[in-house]
N, C-alpha and C positions, 0 to 999 in steps of 0.2 A: 355406640359411637363418639367420640369429640368431635368437635370443628376441625382439631387437627390431625385427627387418626381418619381420614377418608376411607372410605372402601372401595375407590376408583383402582382398577388394574392397574398395576407398577409400572407394566412395559410401555404405558401410556405418558408412565412422567420422564420416562428414558428417550419416547420418541421424539417429543419436541427439540430438547437440544441435539439427537441425533439427524435429526432432520436442517435444524439451519447450522451444524455442522456440515453436511455436505451439500446444500447449499452456496455453500461458502467457497468452495474449490474453485469455480473458474472466474471468480469478482476480479480479483487481480487489480483493484483499485480502478475498473473501469465500465465493467458490465453493470452500471446501477441495479437494473429490475433485480440481479440475484443477492445485492446487500439491503433492498427494500422487503423481499421475500423471507431471507433470513433474519433479518433481525425484525420482523414481522411475526414471525414463529416464535423466536424467542420473545418476544414481549407476551405474546399468547400465553405461554408457558409460563411466565412470571406472573401475570392474573391469576392461572389458574393454581398458582404456591402460595400467593399472597394474600388472596381472597379470603379464605377463614383464616387466616392469621390476623388481618388484620381486623376481620370480626372480634377475634379474641383481645383485639388490644396490642397486637404488636409484641409479643413476646420474640425479642434479640436474642439471639446466640451470645453466649460470652467469650470473652476472648479479643485478643488484639486485632487482628487479621479480617474479620468481619463487618468491624466498624469502618477501617481504616480502606478497606474495597469500597463502603458505602460512601466515605468520605473523596476520595479517588473520583469514583462515578459523577460524583455530585462535579465536582472540580473540573471536569471533562466540558460538563455542562454549561457552567460558568464561562469558559473562556469561550465560547461563542459568543458570549455579548460585548466582547472587545478584541476578536478576528480581524487582521486587516483583513479577510476573506471569508465573510461568513458561511457564504454556498458551498466551496469547499468544504470549509471547515466540519460542516453538517454532516460528510459523508466520513470523514476521519474519527468524529465522534464517536461515531458506531465501532468504525473498526477497532480503536483501541479501546472505548469503553466499553465493547463486548467481553473484554476480560475478567474486570472487575464486577459487569452484570452479568456474566454466566455463573461466577463464581457465587455471591448473592443469590442469586435462586438457588441452586444447588445446595446451600447451607443450610436455606428456610426449609427444604422441603420436609414434609413429615417424617416422625421417626419411623411410622409404622412401614414405610415404603422405599426407607432410603436405599438398604441394602439387596434388595430385589432389584429396584427401578437400575444399581449401579451397574448390577450384572448384565441386564439388557444392551447398556450403553456399553460397557468393556467387551460384549463380542461384537459390537458393531465397528469398535474403535480398533480391534484385531482384524474384523474382515475390510476394513478400510486401510490395513497394512499390507495387506494381500494383494490389495487391490491396485493399492499404490507404488508399491514394487515391483508388481507387473506392468504399469504403463513405463518407469525407469527401465526395463530390463528392455520393454518392446521399444522403446526410443533407441537405447543405447544398440540393440541388435539390426533394427533397423537401417538408422544411421550410418551404422558400420558396413552393412552391406549394400548402401548409396552410396560408397567411398569419400562419407564425411570424414576429413583431416579431426586429427586428434584434440585440437584445440575447439573443437565444438562438438566434439564428441565426450558430451557433457547432459545427461537427461535431467529435465524438471520437471517431468511431472505434470501435473496440470497448471503449476505457477508460471512465472514468466522469466522466475530468477533460478539459477541452480542451486545457489547456496542458501538461499531461502528455503528449499525443497528438500537441501540434506539436512537441515535444521528441523525441519518437520520429521524426518525417518529416523531423527535421534529423538524426537519428544515420543514417539513411538518404541523406541528400542529398547528404553531403560525401564519401563512398567514391563513389558515382554519379559525381559531376562529377571527382573524378581519374583513378576510373577510362575516365572518356568523354576527359580531357584526354591520357592514358597511349596511350589508344589510336588517337586521331585523330591524334595527335603523328606515329605511326610511320608512317603511310600517304605513299607518294609522289607522290601528288596534290596541285595546291591546294587550298585551304580552300574552301567553294563553289564546285568544279569542277563541270563537268557529270557527270562517273563519281559516281555515289551509293552509297554502303557502307552496307549493310543493317542494319551489327551498330553504327556509329557513329549511324546513323541511331536507332536501336530505344533506344540509351544518351539520346540525346539529347529522345525521346519521354517516357522515362522521369521522366529530369529535369523536364521540364516537367509530365508529370500531378503529380510530387510538389512541386513550387512551386506549383502549381494548389490542391493541398488545403493543404499548410502556412496558403497566404495565407486561405482559407476560412475557418480556425480563430478570425481574429481574437485570436490570445494576442500578448497584447504581450510577456511573456515571452521567448515562441518568436522572435519579431521580433528582439526585441534579443539571444538569444543569437546567431542568426544573423548578423546586423548586426556583431558584435563575432568572429565566427570566421571571416568572408570576409577577410578581409584578411590572415592568415594566410595563406589559400588562394592570395590575389593573391602573395603574395609567393612562397609555393613554388613558383608555376606560371611562373613570369615567364622563366624561362627555355626554355621549351616555344616549337620552330616553331610559329608563327601563332597565337602566346599570345593575341595582341588579337584579330585577331577574330573567335577562341572567344570570347574574355570579351563581347564586342561582344553576340554571340548569347545568351547564357548571360543578361546582364544585359537584354538583349529581353524575353526571356521571363519574367524576371523581374518587368519593370514591365506586361506585358502581364497576366499572372498577377494581379500587384496591382491594377489596375485592373478585371480582369472582377472579381475575387472580393471587392473589396470595392465594387463599385458601388451594391449593394443596402442597403448598411450606409450609404452615404454617407460613405465615406472616415472614417467616426469612429474609426480606431486612431489618425491622424495626430493628433486631438484629444488621445485619450487620452495620446497621451504628451508633450503640454505638461507644464510642471512645475506650472502651476498646478492642472489638474486631476489628477495624480498626488496633491498634495498633499492635495488635498479628495475624492478617490472613497474611496467607502464601501470597496470591496475592496482599494484600497492600504493606506486608515488601518486595515481590520480587520488585516491582515498585521504590521502595526507592530504592533499590540495585542497578537497573538499572539505575536510574538517576545517582547515586554516580557512577558508570561504564562507561556512559556518559559524566561525567563532564571530568572523564580524557581521553575521547576519543579527546574532545575539548582541553583541556590543553596540550595535543601532536599534535595539528594540531589548533594551537589559530589563524591562523590570514584568512587562508580561506576555512578552514574545511577540511573533506576528499571527498568530493561530494557529490551530493545528490544522495539519495536512497542506499546511502554504510554502514549506519550503520551496516544492519545484517550481512556484511564481516566483519566488525572490532571487532563487540562485540564479539565474541569467544574470543580474546585475554585480553579482557581487564573482562569479565566475574568474578564475585564474588564469591567465593566458597557457600556462604549461596543462592545465587542464582540457585534454580533448580527450578522453576516455571512459567518461558515465554521459549517460543520456542527463543527468541532472533531475532526474525525478526524486530520489532519496539521499540521504544523507552516508547510506551506507554504516552509520554508527547510531543506533536508536538514542541512545545517551545525549548524543550534543545537538541531535536532530531536538529532543526533546527539548533539550536548554533553549534555543532558537523559536521553536514555535508556542515553547508555553512558559520560557524566562523561567528562574531559581526555583520556583517552587514545581513547576512541574518535573523539572530533572529531580527536588525532591522525593516527591510522588516513585518517580521509577528507582530511583538509589533505596528507598524504603523498603520498594517490594521485593527486589534484589536482598536487603537483610534479613527481607522475614522468611524469605528461601533458604538462609545462608543458617538461622537459627531453624529453622525447622530440621534443617539436617541434622543441626548439634540436637536438637530435641530426637532424632530417630537414631542417630547413630552413638547415644551417650547416654540419654536418660530413658529410653522407652520402654527396657525390661525392668528399671529402677522404679521411677517415681511415676509412672503412666500405667505399670503392669502391662503391658501389651502382650498379645500372645506373638509368637515370632512370625509368623505366616501373616497377621496383619499388618504388623511394623515392616515386614519385607514391602508390603503393598505399598505401604504407603511411602515408603525410603524410594523404590523406585518411581512413583508418580512424583515425588518434588523433584528428584535425581531430573527427571526428561525436561521440567519445567525448569531445571536449574543451567541446564545444557543449551537452551536455547536462550535465556537471560545471558548467559555468557556471551553465546554468538552473536549475540546484539551488539557486542564491543568491536565487532568488525562487518556486519551486514544490516541489511533494515530487514526485521523479524517481526517484530509486533504491528506491524504496519500491515501484514498478510493476515487476511481475515482467517481463514482455518485455522492457524496456530496461537491465534488470541483466543478464538473457541474454545480450543482443546485446550491451551493450558489454562484457560479459565476451570474447565472443568475438572481436572485432573488433578489441579491444588485444589480446589472442593472438594474431592474425595479425600484425596491427603490428608486434609483437613481437620474433615469429619471424624477421622480416625486419632488423629495424635494430638488435636487439640480441640475435639467439639466435651465441652465440659456445661452444656444442659442451657437452658433459654433465661433470661433475665426473667424480671417479672413485666408485665402488659407497660409498654411506654408510652400509648397514648394517654393512657389516663393520668399519668404523672406530670403533661405538658398542656393538661387541660381537655383533652379532646375525651370525652365519655363516648361517643358515639362512633362506635367503628365505623358506620354508613358513610362519616363525612370523609372518613380516607378514604373507603372504597369510592367514594365519588370521584375526588381529586385523583386517583389511580386513574378510573376510568377515563377521564378529561383528560389524561395525558397520555394514553397510551392510545387515544383518537386519534388526540392533535399530530403524534408522531405519526403514526398509522399514514395518516392521511399527506402528509407530507413526505413520506417516504413512498406512499403510492404514485405522489404528482409527481414526484422525481424519477421514479419509474417509467413513469407512461412519455415524461419527456426526452428520456433518453432513447425510449424506443421510438417515438414519433419525427425526433427532431437531429437525434445523431448517430441513431443505427437505424434506419428505416427502408433498407432495401426489400423487408416482408410485407411492406406496404404496396409493392410493386405487382404482386400478384395480387393480393387482397383489393384491389382499387386500381386494375389494369389502366384506366382512361388517365391520362395526365391533368385533363382539365378538372374533372372531379376527385383529383388527388389532391390541387393544390387546393380549392376550395374547402374538403375536409380538413388538409392544415393549416387554412388560416382561421378557419374556426374553433379547430382544438388548441391551437396558441392564442387566440382570445380566452379561451376556456383556461388556461394555465397560466398565463399572466393572473389573473383571478385568484387561480387556485394557489400559485409557488410564486407571489413575486419575486422572491430572489433568486429563482431559475433566470439562467443567461441567455438561454438557445430559444426558448419563445419568443423573447426579444428579439433577439438577432435576426430571427425567420420572416417574422413582421416586418421589421426595416429595410433588409435587403428587397424583400417583398414589394413594400411601398415604393422604394426607391426606383425598382425596376420599373414599373407604373408608372411612375413619374417621367421614367427615362423613354419607355417605347411608346407608350398610347398617345399619338398625334390629336387623338381627337379633345382629350383636356383642352381647357382655356388655362390662362395664367391662374386663378386664382385655385382651382383646381389642383393643379401640378405645385402649388406651394403647399398646400394644404398638406398634399402626401408626403413633400419634402420634410415639410416640421413634424410629421408623425413617425418619418424614419427618425429625423433626429434626438425625439422623445426616445423612441424606442431605443435606441442607440446606448443614451444616457442612460437609459433606466436598467440596460444590461449590464450596466457597471457597478451595480449596487451591489451586487450580490457578490460579486469577483472582481473590483476596482484596478486589478492588475490583467488587463486583457488589450494588449499592443495590437491583436488584429482591429478591434473593434475604434480603438482612437486613431489607427492606420484609416479606418472606412469612416469615421466622424469627420477627419481631415481631407479627405478626399472629396466627402459631400461638400464641406464650404467653399473650398477651390471651385467646382464642377456647378454648383447649384447655387453659390453667395448671392446672385441676382435677385433671385427667387425671394430671396431671405433679407432682402432688402439692404446688403451688404453693398461697399463699393469694391472694386478688385482690390484695392489696399489691408481692406477690412478683412474681406473675404482670405486674400494670403497670409493676412496674419496669425488668422484663427487656426488655417491650417497646420502652418507652421507650428500654432502652439500644441496642437493634438498632436501631429506627428512628432514632436520633442518627449512629451511624453510617455508616447509609445515607444520611442528609442532608449529613453532612461529605464523603462522595464524590458525591455529586449535589445540590450546593446548588439545583438550577436545579427539583430532583422537588416539585411542587406538591402532588403528594395524599402525600407522607410528612410535609410542613409541616403539612398540615393534619391530619392523625393525633396530631402531637405535640401542636399546639394544643391539638385538644378533648379529649385524655387528662390532658395536666399542667399543664392552665389551665382549659378550660371545666368539666371534672367534679370540679375543687376550686373553683368559682365566681369562678376570678378572670378574668374575661371582657375587662377592660381587657389583661390581664396576654395573653389570647391576640391579640386583636387586634393588640396591639404586635409580636407573635412575628409573626403571617402580615404584616403589615406591613412588617417587615424582610426578607421574600423578596422585597419588590418593588426594595430598593434591589441585587437580584442581577444577573447579566444575563439578561434572560428574554425569549423572542419573545412576538409579539403575542397568537397566542391562549394558551398556556398562563401569560400575566402577565393577561388577562382569566380564568381558571380562577381566577387566585387571587384577584383581589378578587371574582370571586362568592363566593368561600369566605368572605372579610371581612364580605360584606354578608348573608351565612345566617347567621353567629355572630352577628355584629349583629343580627339580627333576631329569633332566637331567643332573646336576651337582654333582648327588647323594647325595644331602641332602633329602631326603625323609621325616625324621622328619620334618622340617621346611617347606615342601612341603602340606604334612597334616597340618599342624598348619595354613598356608592362607589358605587352603579348609575351614577348620570349622568357619573360621573367615568371609567367604563368607555365609556362612546360618545363621545368626542371620538377615544380613542384605536383602537377597534376598532368602528366603526358598526354594522356587522353582527353584532355577535354576538348571537347567539340568543338565551339565557338571560336577559340583562339587556333586553331590548326587550319580551321576551314578559311580565317580571314586569312591569318600567315599564307595559304596557300595561293589566294586569292590577291593578295599583295605582289608575291611572287609572279605568278602568274601575268597581271598589269603591268609589270614593272620590265618581264621579258618581251613582252607587245608590243 
């Protein structure tokens, strides 16, 4: 047995990517330990697959796609070096890079285990289709029983976004459809005959539940992606024996699923696809405004972009006044977000990926039976997998798709399997000797160092999240609050050494030092000064990994204002430093009401320029503000006017709040108080 033909059980080769896929389900860009575990499993799988290949001098699969995926993954890594927010980009490097990484590992697996490993992974994917569909239907009927209105009756499975969930179901639907057609056409019995084939019936039932789940989401983008992809399936499956009655069965299930899952919503999705509705629908209009803002981000950073995953940090400064329908986390168009975050090169890679899918479809639709001599069953299998990835790539024009970790992981694996069927033509001669590396152990050592370094950082990031972002579990482990505080201090000290770019440990230490300086009355001035200086240093250090943190800049400004004397600053210098940091924070987050009010009070009111303060505060109303923050800003304007003795102007401002936000308690209570006082 050669180095490239291991004797290890093939199911183990499928277990690693399947576990990575399962761990990714609930990540949602937030639960960092899940990302860390998923990617560490992926890296362990890569080490196992590449170890013997490196020993043999790294023979590489021939063809465009493996080389392209390697360059794409390397490009994602290079962007970390010029990202404006390197710590945030690190996480998105893994999310976006999991697609080319999963592809590269799968296509380089030994030939001896490819087919059998895929059988195991395929049945895992089929099981996941049932689980995801069950989640969707359970959410749908539970919410309907709770009286949730039709606008909220949109299952999202384990994701935070229903449109991305619909894309996930499309990714699974087309491979299932292809395998069903391929299998059922091989049977020697007449379609819908008396003899029941349990496996064909199982595939048909799986397709049915996926269709029910897909239509339950009410996703326009998912439906349009499905409608744009199904013609390719019709054309590709046309030569199958009994294709027409099978298609009639499938479309019967489609109609039935659509009727059942849209009945409770009054079939509103049909009206939502009308041109007039799309032109005026708030979510669609918001997308257009977001794309304009994203284009402005690109124009401000045209060459290399702002950094992977930095969109939500830059978007507040570019948000247009009419856009208040989104959280501002993603651009809802992966292509333009790739452009803003990585420039033209980044977009070029994504477009090349989409082009490679189009070429794969062309190959499987027109060339597979001629130049490739593929058996019909394998052609259909590969076509279904490519169609699934094609559907989510098209859906990415209107939603954030590849920023969802499970979609990237599964998309890379599906495309890798398809390429091994239609595009694999053997391996090249070993590459390492051709570049002067004659001992594979050198490359193996470099790979181990890279994997250990990446895993170290991922572990540190997971621990940072668990200890400083979501640490409610720690209350049960260490009930004593003092012991818990001491433990977290020590953990933060260790974390800033293990992962200097992590922001939360620095902020935690800064807050702790500042609290001690303010509350411990036994400290003398020198010790209190040392604590304040340490807090300031930690705040500054937390900005290294993610500079665009308006909250940290707010804290720094407040520190200067409160403890400027301890730092050797006179009152004017302290106020100047505070205003400088507050203005930096406001530039990052122009919607911040607290920062705007603090600047207004310090820069204008304290110098007697009340009119300037009111004008500065009113300028914030021109920014895109959600209803409640907008009312907060208006109440700050009224307070400023009242304190300046302009009671009439304050009352007028209060009256302006009520038409927009009638239930805003501070304004209502204040007006009631004024009315009662006047009556008295």
